[in-house]
DSSP file (Angstrom, degrees, kcal/mol; ACC not computed):
  #  RESIDUE AA STRUCTURE BP1 BP2  ACC     N-H-->O    O-->H-N    N-H-->O    O-->H-N    TCO  KAPPA ALPHA  PHI   PSI    X-CA   Y-CA   Z-CA
    1    1 A M              0   0    0      0, 0.0     7,-0.4     0, 0.0     8,-0.1   0.000 360.0 360.0 360.0 -27.5  -34.7   13.8   43.3
    2    2 A E        +     0   0    0      1,-0.2     6,-0.0     5,-0.1     5,-0.0   0.915 360.0  50.4 -77.5 -36.7  -33.5   12.0   46.4
    3    3 A S  S    S+     0   0    0      1,-0.2    -1,-0.2     2,-0.1     0, 0.0   0.879 117.0  38.1 -64.9 -39.9  -37.1   10.8   47.2
    4    4 A F    >>  -     0   0    0      1,-0.2     4,-1.7     2,-0.0     3,-1.1  -0.733  65.6-173.8-120.7  90.5  -37.9    9.5   43.8
    5    5 A P  H 3> S+     0   0    0      0, 0.0     4,-3.0     0, 0.0     5,-0.2   0.864  84.5  58.4 -49.5 -43.6  -34.8    7.7   42.2
    6    6 A V  H 3> S+     0   0    0      1,-0.3     4,-2.2     2,-0.2     5,-0.2   0.894 104.6  49.3 -57.9 -38.2  -36.7    7.2   38.9
    7    7 A Y  H <> S+     0   0    0     -3,-1.1     4,-2.9     2,-0.2    -1,-0.3   0.881 110.4  50.0 -65.3 -37.8  -37.2   10.8   38.5
    8    8 A R  H  X S+     0   0    0     -4,-1.7     4,-2.9    -7,-0.4     5,-0.3   0.912 108.9  53.3 -68.3 -38.3  -33.5   11.5   39.2
    9    9 A E  H  X>S+     0   0    0     -4,-3.0     4,-2.4    -5,-0.2     5,-0.5   0.920 112.1  43.9 -60.4 -40.9  -32.5    8.9   36.7
   10   10 A V  H  X5S+     0   0    0     -4,-2.2     4,-1.9    -5,-0.2    -2,-0.2   0.963 117.1  45.8 -70.9 -49.5  -34.7   10.6   34.0
   11   11 A V  H  <5S+     0   0    0     -4,-2.9    -2,-0.2     1,-0.2    -1,-0.2   0.887 121.0  38.5 -56.2 -43.5  -33.6   14.1   34.8
   12   12 A L  H  <5S+     0   0    0     -4,-2.9    -1,-0.2    -5,-0.2    -2,-0.2   0.842 131.1  19.5 -79.6 -32.5  -29.9   13.1   35.0
   13   13 A Y  H  <5S+     0   0    0     -4,-2.4    -3,-0.2    -5,-0.3    -2,-0.2   0.699  91.1 100.8-116.1 -19.8  -29.6   10.7   32.2
   14   14 A A  S  <<S-     0   0    0     -4,-1.9     5,-0.1    -5,-0.5    -4,-0.0  -0.384  79.5 -94.8 -70.5 148.0  -32.4   11.0   29.6
   15   15 A P    >>  -     0   0    0      0, 0.0     4,-1.6     0, 0.0     3,-0.7  -0.225  35.5-113.7 -51.0 145.7  -31.9   12.8   26.4
   16   16 A T  H 3> S+     0   0    0      1,-0.3     4,-3.0     2,-0.2     3,-0.4   0.899 115.8  58.6 -50.0 -48.3  -33.0   16.4   26.4
   17   17 A F  H 3> S+     0   0    0      1,-0.3     4,-1.9     2,-0.2    -1,-0.3   0.838 107.3  49.4 -59.7 -35.5  -35.9   15.7   23.9
   18   18 A V  H <> S+     0   0    0     -3,-0.7     4,-1.3     2,-0.2    -1,-0.3   0.877 108.7  49.9 -69.4 -35.3  -37.3   13.1   26.3
   19   19 A I  H  < S+     0   0    0     -4,-1.6     4,-0.4    -3,-0.4    -2,-0.2   0.907 113.3  47.3 -71.8 -40.2  -37.2   15.4   29.3
   20   20 A R  H >< S+     0   0    0     -4,-3.0     3,-1.2     1,-0.2    -2,-0.2   0.916 110.5  50.9 -63.0 -43.5  -39.0   18.1   27.3
   21   21 A A  H 3< S+     0   0    0     -4,-1.9    -1,-0.2    -5,-0.3    -2,-0.2   0.862 111.5  51.0 -59.8 -34.7  -41.6   15.7   26.0
   22   22 A A  T 3< S+     0   0    0     -4,-1.3    -1,-0.2    -5,-0.2    -2,-0.2   0.457  75.0 131.3 -85.0  -4.3  -42.2   14.5   29.6
   23   23 A L    <   -     0   0    0     -3,-1.2    -3,-0.0    -4,-0.4    -4,-0.0  -0.388  45.2-147.9 -67.2 133.9  -42.7   17.8   31.3
   24   24 A T     >  -     0   0    0     -2,-0.1     4,-2.7     1,-0.1     3,-0.5  -0.495  26.9-105.7 -89.1 154.3  -45.8   17.8   33.4
   25   25 A P  H  > S+     0   0    0      0, 0.0     4,-2.1     0, 0.0     5,-0.1   0.856 122.9  53.4 -45.8 -38.7  -48.0   20.9   34.1
   26   26 A A  H  > S+     0   0    0      2,-0.2     4,-2.1     1,-0.2     5,-0.1   0.864 108.1  48.0 -68.9 -35.0  -46.5   21.0   37.5
   27   27 A Q  H  > S+     0   0    0     -3,-0.5     4,-2.1     2,-0.2    -1,-0.2   0.878 111.3  50.9 -63.0 -41.8  -43.0   21.1   36.2
   28   28 A L  H  X S+     0   0    0     -4,-2.7     4,-1.9     2,-0.2    -2,-0.2   0.872 108.7  52.9 -71.0 -32.0  -43.9   23.8   33.7
   29   29 A R  H  X S+     0   0    0     -4,-2.1     4,-3.3    -5,-0.2    -2,-0.2   0.950 107.7  50.4 -54.5 -54.3  -45.4   25.8   36.5
   30   30 A R  H  X S+     0   0    0     -4,-2.1     4,-1.9     1,-0.2    -2,-0.2   0.805 111.6  48.5 -50.0 -37.9  -42.2   25.5   38.5
   31   31 A L  H  X S+     0   0    0     -4,-2.1     4,-2.1     2,-0.2    -1,-0.2   0.856 110.4  50.7 -75.9 -36.5  -40.2   26.7   35.5
   32   32 A D  H  X S+     0   0    0     -4,-1.9     4,-2.0     2,-0.2    -2,-0.2   0.887 111.5  47.0 -59.1 -45.8  -42.5   29.6   35.0
   33   33 A T  H  X S+     0   0    0     -4,-3.3     4,-2.5     2,-0.2    -2,-0.2   0.944 110.5  55.0 -69.7 -42.5  -42.3   30.7   38.6
   34   34 A G  H  X S+     0   0    0     -4,-1.9     4,-1.7     1,-0.2    -2,-0.2   0.919 111.6  41.5 -45.2 -54.2  -38.5   30.3   38.5
   35   35 A I  H  X S+     0   0    0     -4,-2.1     4,-1.6     1,-0.2    -1,-0.2   0.841 110.2  58.8 -68.3 -30.3  -38.2   32.6   35.6
   36   36 A G  H  X S+     0   0    0     -4,-2.0     4,-2.3     2,-0.2    -2,-0.2   0.868 102.7  54.1 -68.9 -39.4  -40.8   34.9   37.1
   37   37 A L  H  X S+     0   0    0     -4,-2.5     4,-1.2     1,-0.2    -1,-0.2   0.947 110.9  45.6 -57.4 -42.9  -38.6   35.3   40.2
   38   38 A L  H  <>S+     0   0    0     -4,-1.7     5,-2.4     2,-0.2    -2,-0.2   0.841 111.0  53.1 -66.8 -31.9  -35.7   36.4   37.9
   39   39 A L  H ><5S+     0   0    0     -4,-1.6     3,-1.7     1,-0.2    -1,-0.2   0.918 108.4  50.3 -65.8 -48.5  -38.0   38.7   36.0
   40   40 A R  H 3<5S+     0   0    0     -4,-2.3    -1,-0.2     1,-0.3    -2,-0.2   0.746 103.6  59.5 -64.0 -23.7  -39.0   40.3   39.3
   41   41 A A  T 3<5S-     0   0    0     -4,-1.2    -1,-0.3    -5,-0.2    -2,-0.2   0.560 128.0 -97.6 -84.4  -8.8  -35.4   40.8   40.2
   42   42 A G  T < 5S+     0   0    0     -3,-1.7    -3,-0.2     1,-0.3    -2,-0.2   0.577  75.2 139.6 107.6   8.3  -35.0   42.8   37.0
   43   43 A L      < -     0   0    0     -5,-2.4    -1,-0.3     1,-0.1     2,-0.1  -0.606  56.9-111.2 -86.5 152.0  -33.6   40.5   34.5
   44   44 A P     >  -     0   0    0      0, 0.0     4,-3.4     0, 0.0     5,-0.2  -0.414  36.7-106.4 -68.0 150.9  -34.9   40.7   30.8
   45   45 A L  H  > S+     0   0    0      1,-0.2     4,-2.2     2,-0.2     5,-0.2   0.862 119.1  49.1 -52.0 -46.9  -37.0   37.6   29.8
   46   46 A A  H  > S+     0   0    0      2,-0.2     4,-1.9     1,-0.2    -1,-0.2   0.939 115.7  43.2 -62.6 -50.1  -34.3   36.1   27.6
   47   47 A D  H  > S+     0   0    0      2,-0.2     4,-3.1     1,-0.2    -2,-0.2   0.910 111.1  54.6 -56.1 -48.3  -31.6   36.5   30.3
   48   48 A A  H  X S+     0   0    0     -4,-3.4     4,-2.4     1,-0.2    -2,-0.2   0.920 109.8  48.6 -63.4 -41.8  -34.0   35.2   33.1
   49   49 A A  H  X S+     0   0    0     -4,-2.2     4,-1.7    -5,-0.2    -1,-0.2   0.906 113.8  46.7 -59.4 -43.9  -34.6   32.0   30.9
   50   50 A A  H  X S+     0   0    0     -4,-1.9     4,-2.2     2,-0.2    -2,-0.2   0.888 112.3  49.0 -66.8 -41.5  -30.9   31.6   30.5
   51   51 A V  H  X S+     0   0    0     -4,-3.1     4,-2.5     2,-0.2    -2,-0.2   0.915 109.4  52.2 -67.1 -41.9  -30.1   32.1   34.1
   52   52 A Y  H  X S+     0   0    0     -4,-2.4     4,-3.3    -5,-0.2    -1,-0.2   0.907 107.8  52.0 -50.6 -49.5  -32.7   29.7   35.2
   53   53 A N  H  X S+     0   0    0     -4,-1.7     4,-2.9     2,-0.2    -2,-0.2   0.911 109.4  50.5 -55.0 -48.4  -31.2   27.2   32.9
   54   54 A V  H  X S+     0   0    0     -4,-2.2     4,-2.4     1,-0.2    -2,-0.2   0.932 112.3  45.1 -55.5 -51.3  -27.8   27.8   34.4
   55   55 A C  H  X S+     0   0    0     -4,-2.5     4,-2.3     2,-0.2     5,-0.2   0.923 113.7  51.1 -64.4 -44.1  -29.0   27.4   37.9
   56   56 A F  H  X S+     0   0    0     -4,-3.3     4,-2.4     1,-0.2    -2,-0.2   0.895 112.1  48.0 -56.6 -43.8  -31.1   24.2   36.9
   57   57 A N  H  X S+     0   0    0     -4,-2.9     4,-2.3     2,-0.2    -1,-0.2   0.856 109.6  51.1 -65.7 -37.8  -28.0   22.7   35.3
   58   58 A Y  H  X S+     0   0    0     -4,-2.4     4,-2.2     2,-0.2    -2,-0.2   0.946 114.5  44.7 -67.8 -43.9  -25.8   23.5   38.3
   59   59 A T  H  X S+     0   0    0     -4,-2.3     4,-2.2     1,-0.2    -2,-0.2   0.889 112.6  49.6 -64.8 -39.6  -28.3   21.8   40.5
   60   60 A R  H  X S+     0   0    0     -4,-2.4     4,-2.5    -5,-0.2    -1,-0.2   0.920 113.2  47.2 -68.0 -36.6  -28.8   18.9   38.3
   61   61 A S  H  X S+     0   0    0     -4,-2.3     4,-2.3     2,-0.2    -2,-0.2   0.867 108.7  53.1 -72.9 -38.0  -25.1   18.3   38.0
   62   62 A F  H  X S+     0   0    0     -4,-2.2     4,-2.8     2,-0.2    -1,-0.2   0.865 110.6  49.0 -65.7 -36.4  -24.4   18.6   41.7
   63   63 A V  H  X S+     0   0    0     -4,-2.2     4,-2.8     2,-0.2    -2,-0.2   0.897 110.7  51.3 -68.8 -40.9  -27.2   15.9   42.2
   64   64 A A  H  X S+     0   0    0     -4,-2.5     4,-2.3     2,-0.2    -2,-0.2   0.937 113.0  43.3 -61.9 -43.2  -25.5   13.8   39.6
   65   65 A F  H  X S+     0   0    0     -4,-2.3     4,-3.0     2,-0.2     5,-0.2   0.926 114.3  50.2 -61.9 -48.2  -22.2   14.1   41.3
   66   66 A E  H  X S+     0   0    0     -4,-2.8     4,-2.4     2,-0.2     5,-0.2   0.944 111.7  49.3 -55.1 -50.2  -23.7   13.5   44.8
   67   67 A H  H  X S+     0   0    0     -4,-2.8     4,-2.6     1,-0.2    -2,-0.2   0.917 113.6  46.8 -57.6 -48.4  -25.5   10.4   43.5
   68   68 A A  H  X S+     0   0    0     -4,-2.3     4,-2.3     2,-0.2    -1,-0.2   0.874 112.0  49.0 -60.3 -46.8  -22.2    9.2   41.9
   69   69 A A  H  X S+     0   0    0     -4,-3.0     4,-2.3     2,-0.2    -2,-0.2   0.860 112.5  49.3 -66.7 -40.1  -20.2    9.9   45.1
   70   70 A R  H  X S+     0   0    0     -4,-2.4     4,-2.3    -5,-0.2    -2,-0.2   0.945 111.3  48.4 -57.9 -52.7  -22.9    8.0   47.2
   71   71 A A  H  X S+     0   0    0     -4,-2.6     4,-1.6     1,-0.2    -2,-0.2   0.946 112.6  48.4 -58.9 -47.1  -22.8    5.0   44.9
   72   72 A T  H  X S+     0   0    0     -4,-2.3     4,-0.7     1,-0.2    -1,-0.2   0.893 110.3  51.9 -62.6 -43.4  -18.9    4.9   45.0
   73   73 A A  H >< S+     0   0    0     -4,-2.3     3,-0.7     1,-0.2    -1,-0.2   0.899 107.3  53.6 -59.5 -39.5  -18.9    5.1   48.8
   74   74 A A  H 3< S+     0   0    0     -4,-2.3     3,-0.3     1,-0.2    -1,-0.2   0.798 116.7  36.5 -65.6 -35.8  -21.4    2.2   49.0
   75   75 A T  H 3< S+     0   0    0     -4,-1.6     3,-0.5    -5,-0.2    -1,-0.2   0.412  98.5  78.5-102.5   2.4  -19.1    0.0   46.9
   76   76 A A    <<  +     0   0    0     -3,-0.7    -1,-0.2    -4,-0.7    -2,-0.1   0.068  61.2 103.4 -99.7  23.1  -15.7    1.2   48.2
   77   77 A T  S    S+     0   0    0     -3,-0.3     2,-0.3     2,-0.0    -1,-0.2   0.458  71.9  68.0 -88.0   0.4  -16.1   -0.9   51.4
   78   78 A T  S    S-     0   0    0     -3,-0.5    -3,-0.0     2,-0.2     0, 0.0  -0.748  80.7-132.2-110.2 161.6  -13.6   -3.6   50.0
   79   79 A A  S    S+     0   0    0     -2,-0.3    11,-1.6    11,-0.0     2,-0.3   0.242  83.2  77.9 -97.8  16.5   -9.9   -3.1   49.4
   80   80 A T  E     -A   89   0A   0      9,-0.2     2,-0.5    11,-0.0    -2,-0.2  -0.878  65.1-147.5-120.6 158.9  -10.1   -4.6   45.9
   81   81 A I  E     -A   88   0A   0      7,-2.1     7,-3.2    -2,-0.3     2,-0.6  -0.988  16.7-141.9-123.9 130.9  -11.2   -3.2   42.7
   82   82 A T  E     +A   87   0A   0     -2,-0.5     2,-0.4     5,-0.2     5,-0.2  -0.780  31.0 162.1 -97.7 124.5  -12.8   -5.7   40.3
   83   83 A A  E >   -A   86   0A   0      3,-3.2     3,-2.3    -2,-0.6    -2,-0.0  -0.995  57.6  -0.7-140.4 140.9  -12.0   -5.1   36.6
   84   84 A A  T 3  S-     0   0    0     -2,-0.4    -1,-0.1     1,-0.3     3,-0.1   0.805 128.8 -53.8  56.7  33.1  -12.2   -7.2   33.5
   85   85 A G  T 3  S+     0   0    0      1,-0.3    -1,-0.3     0, 0.0     2,-0.3   0.372 123.4  81.7  91.4   0.1  -13.5  -10.1   35.3
   86   86 A G  E <  S-A   83   0A   0     -3,-2.3    -3,-3.2    -5,-0.0     2,-0.5  -0.849  78.3-107.2-130.7 167.4  -10.6  -10.3   37.9
   87   87 A A  E     -A   82   0A   0     -2,-0.3     2,-0.5    -5,-0.2    -5,-0.2  -0.781  25.6-164.3-100.3 137.1   -9.7   -8.6   41.1
   88   88 A I  E     -A   81   0A   0     -7,-3.2    -7,-2.1    -2,-0.5     3,-0.1  -0.966  26.6-118.5-115.8 123.5   -6.8   -6.1   41.2
   89   89 A A  E >   -A   80   0A   0     -2,-0.5     3,-2.3    -9,-0.2    -9,-0.2  -0.288  42.7 -85.4 -57.1 144.3   -5.5   -5.2   44.6
   90   90 A A  T 3  S+     0   0    0    -11,-1.6    -1,-0.1     1,-0.3     3,-0.1  -0.255 121.5  34.0 -47.3 131.3   -5.8   -1.5   45.7
   91   91 A G  T 3  S+     0   0    0      1,-0.3    -1,-0.3     5,-0.2     3,-0.1   0.155  98.7 116.5 102.9 -11.3   -2.8    0.3   44.3
   92   92 A G  S X  S-     0   0    0     -3,-2.3     3,-1.8     1,-0.2    -1,-0.3   0.157  78.7 -45.9 -72.5-167.8   -2.7   -1.9   41.1
   93   93 A V  T 3  S+     0   0    0      1,-0.3    -1,-0.2    -3,-0.1    -2,-0.0  -0.417 132.1  15.0 -63.5 130.5   -3.1   -1.1   37.5
   94   94 A G  T 3  S+     0   0    0      1,-0.3    -1,-0.3    -3,-0.1    -2,-0.1   0.349  95.2 132.7  80.6  -5.3   -6.1    1.1   37.1
   95   95 A A    <   -     0   0    0     -3,-1.8    -1,-0.3    -6,-0.1     3,-0.1  -0.412  65.6-102.5 -71.0 149.5   -6.3    2.0   40.9
   96   96 A P        -     0   0    0      0, 0.0    -5,-0.2     0, 0.0    -1,-0.1  -0.342  51.2 -87.3 -63.9 160.4   -6.8    5.6   41.9
   97   97 A A        -     0   0    0      1,-0.1     2,-0.1    -3,-0.1    -6,-0.0  -0.388  55.3 -90.9 -69.8 151.4   -3.6    7.3   43.1
   98   98 A A        -     0   0    0     -7,-0.1    -1,-0.1    -3,-0.1    -3,-0.0  -0.381  52.3-173.9 -65.9 132.8   -3.0    6.8   46.7
   99   99 A G        -     0   0    0     -2,-0.1     2,-0.2    -3,-0.1    -1,-0.0  -0.713  29.6 -80.3-123.0 176.2   -4.5    9.6   48.7
  100  100 A P        -     0   0    0      0, 0.0     3,-0.1     0, 0.0    -1,-0.1  -0.452  39.4-119.6 -72.5 138.6   -4.4   10.5   52.4
  101  101 A A    >   -     0   0    0      1,-0.2     3,-2.4    -2,-0.2     0, 0.0  -0.379  59.8 -66.8 -68.0 163.5   -6.6    8.9   55.0
  102  102 A S  T 3  S+     0   0    0      1,-0.3    -1,-0.2    17,-0.1     3,-0.1  -0.245 125.6   8.7 -49.0 120.2   -8.8   11.3   56.7
  103  103 A G  T 3  S+     0   0    0      1,-0.3    -1,-0.3    -3,-0.1     2,-0.1   0.202  91.0 136.3  99.7 -24.7   -6.7   13.6   58.7
  104  104 A R    <   -     0   0    0     -3,-2.4    -1,-0.3     1,-0.1     2,-0.3  -0.385  53.7-124.7 -68.0 141.9   -3.3   12.5   57.4
  105  105 A R        -     0   0    0     -3,-0.1    10,-0.1    -2,-0.1    -4,-0.1  -0.628  19.8-140.5 -90.5 133.3   -0.9   15.2   56.6
  106  106 A L        -     0   0    0     -2,-0.3     2,-0.1    11,-0.2    11,-0.0  -0.724  32.9 -91.8 -94.4 154.0    0.6   15.4   53.0
  107  107 A P    >>  -     0   0    0      0, 0.0     4,-2.6     0, 0.0     3,-0.7  -0.373  29.6-145.9 -54.2 128.9    4.2   16.3   52.3
  108  108 A A  T 34 S+     0   0    0      1,-0.2     7,-0.1     2,-0.2     8,-0.1   0.713  96.1  60.8 -67.9 -21.2    4.6   20.1   51.7
  109  109 A D  T 34 S+     0   0    0      1,-0.1    -1,-0.2     2,-0.1    -3,-0.0   0.748 116.4  32.0 -71.4 -25.5    7.3   19.7   49.3
  110  110 A E  T <4 S+     0   0    0     -3,-0.7    -2,-0.2     1,-0.2    -1,-0.1   0.807 133.8  25.4 -98.9 -40.8    5.0   17.7   47.0
  111  111 A Y     X  +     0   0    0     -4,-2.6     4,-2.0     1,-0.1    -1,-0.2  -0.767  67.4 173.3-127.5  83.6    1.7   19.3   47.8
  112  112 A P  T  4 S+     0   0    0      0, 0.0    -1,-0.1     0, 0.0     4,-0.1   0.816  79.6  35.2 -68.1 -26.5    2.2   22.8   49.0
  113  113 A Q  T >4 S+     0   0    0      2,-0.1     3,-1.1     1,-0.1     4,-0.3   0.864 119.7  46.6 -91.1 -41.8   -1.3   23.9   49.2
  114  114 A L  G >4 S+     0   0    0      1,-0.2     3,-1.3     2,-0.2    -8,-0.2   0.804 100.6  67.6 -67.7 -28.9   -3.0   20.6   50.2
  115  115 A S  G 3< S+     0   0    0     -4,-2.0    -1,-0.2     1,-0.2    -7,-0.1   0.612  97.0  56.4 -64.5 -15.2   -0.4   20.0   52.9
  116  116 A R  G <  S+     0   0    0     -3,-1.1     2,-0.3    -5,-0.1    -1,-0.2   0.495  88.2  91.2 -99.5  -2.3   -1.8   23.1   54.8
  117  117 A L  S <  S-     0   0    0     -3,-1.3   -11,-0.2    -4,-0.3     3,-0.2  -0.690  71.9-143.5 -84.1 143.5   -5.4   21.7   54.9
  118  118 A A  S    S+     0   0    0      1,-0.3     2,-0.3    -2,-0.3    -1,-0.1   0.730  91.6   7.3 -69.9 -22.1   -6.3   19.6   58.0
  119  119 A D    >   -     0   0    0    -17,-0.1     3,-0.6    -5,-0.0    -1,-0.3  -0.905  58.8-156.6-161.8 123.1   -8.4   17.3   55.7
  120  120 A I  T >> S+     0   0    0     -2,-0.3     4,-1.3     1,-0.2     3,-1.0   0.558  78.6  92.5 -86.8  -6.7   -8.6   17.4   51.9
  121  121 A D  H 3> S+     0   0    0      1,-0.3     4,-1.9     2,-0.2    -1,-0.2   0.847  79.1  60.1 -57.6 -26.1  -12.1   15.7   52.0
  122  122 A G  H <4 S+     0   0    0     -3,-0.6    -1,-0.3     1,-0.2    -2,-0.1   0.874 103.0  54.5 -69.9 -30.4  -13.7   19.2   52.0
  123  123 A V  H <4 S+     0   0    0     -3,-1.0    -1,-0.2    -4,-0.2    -2,-0.2   0.879 123.7  22.2 -65.7 -36.6  -12.0   19.8   48.6
  124  124 A L  H  < S+     0   0    0     -4,-1.3    -2,-0.2    -3,-0.1    -1,-0.2   0.471 102.0 107.9-108.7  -9.3  -13.4   16.7   46.9
  125  125 A G     <  -     0   0    0     -4,-1.9     2,-0.6    -5,-0.3   -59,-0.1  -0.294  57.9-141.7 -82.6 157.5  -16.4   16.1   49.1
  126  126 A V        +     0   0    0    -60,-0.1     2,-0.3   -61,-0.1    -1,-0.1  -0.958  41.6 135.4-113.6 117.4  -20.0   16.6   48.1
  127  127 A D     >  -     0   0    0     -2,-0.6     4,-1.9    -5,-0.1     5,-0.1  -0.924  66.7 -91.4-156.0-179.2  -22.3   18.0   50.8
  128  128 A E  H  > S+     0   0    0     -2,-0.3     4,-3.1     1,-0.2     5,-0.3   0.864 119.6  58.6 -70.0 -45.4  -25.0   20.5   51.6
  129  129 A R  H  > S+     0   0    0      2,-0.2     4,-2.1     1,-0.2    -1,-0.2   0.897 108.5  43.2 -50.7 -52.7  -22.5   23.1   52.6
  130  130 A G  H  > S+     0   0    0      2,-0.2     4,-2.5     1,-0.2    -2,-0.2   0.913 112.5  55.3 -63.5 -41.7  -20.6   23.1   49.1
  131  131 A F  H  X S+     0   0    0     -4,-1.9     4,-2.5     1,-0.2     5,-0.2   0.964 110.4  43.9 -53.0 -58.3  -24.0   23.0   47.4
  132  132 A R  H  X S+     0   0    0     -4,-3.1     4,-3.6     1,-0.2    -1,-0.2   0.899 110.2  54.1 -56.2 -39.8  -25.2   26.1   49.1
  133  133 A L  H  X S+     0   0    0     -4,-2.1     4,-3.3    -5,-0.3    -1,-0.2   0.919 107.8  52.9 -62.5 -40.6  -21.9   27.9   48.6
  134  134 A G  H  X S+     0   0    0     -4,-2.5     4,-2.8     2,-0.2    -2,-0.2   0.934 110.9  45.5 -55.9 -48.4  -22.3   27.1   44.9
  135  135 A L  H  X S+     0   0    0     -4,-2.5     4,-3.2     2,-0.2     5,-0.2   0.940 111.1  53.8 -62.2 -44.8  -25.7   28.7   44.8
  136  136 A E  H  X S+     0   0    0     -4,-3.6     4,-2.8    -5,-0.2     5,-0.3   0.956 109.6  47.9 -52.5 -49.4  -24.4   31.6   46.8
  137  137 A L  H  X S+     0   0    0     -4,-3.3     4,-2.5     1,-0.2    -2,-0.2   0.937 113.4  48.1 -56.9 -48.1  -21.6   32.2   44.2
  138  138 A L  H  X S+     0   0    0     -4,-2.8     4,-2.6     2,-0.2     5,-0.2   0.923 110.8  48.7 -60.5 -43.3  -24.0   31.9   41.4
  139  139 A A  H  X S+     0   0    0     -4,-3.2     4,-3.2     1,-0.2    -2,-0.2   0.893 112.6  49.8 -59.7 -39.9  -26.5   34.3   43.0
  140  140 A T  H  X S+     0   0    0     -4,-2.8     4,-2.1    -5,-0.2    -1,-0.2   0.908 112.3  46.5 -68.4 -43.3  -23.8   36.8   43.7
  141  141 A G  H  X S+     0   0    0     -4,-2.5     4,-2.7    -5,-0.3    -2,-0.2   0.911 113.2  48.2 -63.6 -42.0  -22.5   36.6   40.2
  142  142 A I  H  X S+     0   0    0     -4,-2.6     4,-2.6     2,-0.2    -2,-0.2   0.958 113.5  50.2 -58.7 -57.9  -26.1   36.9   38.7
  143  143 A A  H  X>S+     0   0    0     -4,-3.2     5,-2.2    -5,-0.2     4,-0.5   0.892 112.5  45.3 -49.2 -45.3  -26.7   39.9   41.0
  144  144 A G  H ><5S+     0   0    0     -4,-2.1     3,-0.8     1,-0.2    -1,-0.2   0.935 113.4  48.6 -75.3 -43.5  -23.5   41.6   40.0
  145  145 A R  H 3<5S+     0   0    0     -4,-2.7    -1,-0.2     1,-0.2    -2,-0.2   0.868 121.8  35.1 -61.6 -39.5  -24.0   41.1   36.2
  146  146 A Y  H 3<5S-     0   0    0     -4,-2.6    -1,-0.2    -5,-0.2    -2,-0.2   0.323 106.4-120.4-101.9   7.5  -27.6   42.3   36.3
  147  147 A H  T <<5 +     0   0    0     -3,-0.8     2,-0.7    -4,-0.5    -3,-0.2   0.933  48.5 173.2  52.4  50.4  -27.1   45.0   38.9
  148  148 A V      < -     0   0    0     -5,-2.2    -1,-0.2    -6,-0.2  -106,-0.1  -0.798  22.6-142.7 -90.7 113.2  -29.8   43.3   41.2
  149  149 A A        -     0   0    0     -2,-0.7     2,-0.2  -108,-0.2    -5,-0.0  -0.429  29.0 -95.7 -72.5 156.1  -30.0   45.0   44.6
  150  150 A E              0   0    0      1,-0.1    -1,-0.1    -2,-0.1     0, 0.0  -0.511 360.0 360.0 -70.3 137.7  -30.6   42.8   47.6
  151  151 A R              0   0    0     -2,-0.2    -1,-0.1    -3,-0.1    -2,-0.0   0.325 360.0 360.0-120.5 360.0  -34.2   42.6   48.6
C-alpha cells in the first residue's frame, strides 16, 4: 500500500462493493492462501474466513492511521492552523489540547500514568513496533481461542 498510493486509496476508502468488484485473480489467490493458512492451523472454514477478515481489517486500519499520521506530520510544520478561511494561532479555538514536547514530563497530580513515561509519543505513535505488537496480540488471541499449538 505504501508503494502504490492509488491502491491504498481504493482499499482504505472505496465502498465494499467496489473493492469486491475490483478483486483481481492475484488478490483472490492471496485471500485463498491466507484462509488456507488458518485452516492448516486447525480453524474451521467459517472461522478461518472470519479471522482472516479481522486480521485484514486490523492491517487496513493501521495503514489508514499511519497514512493520516504521516499526512498530519507533513502539514504540522507551521505553528498555525487554518480553519474557515482564516488562521487560528496554535492553542486557539479548535486547536488540539496542549501536549508535552518530546521528553517533557507531565505533572503527576494531573496525569498519574502518563507522568511516569519518559515520552508519551509511544502511546500515540504509529510505527512498525506497534503494528507487530498488534499482530502478535491478535495471533495469541486466535491461538488461544482455537487451541492452536505453536508450530
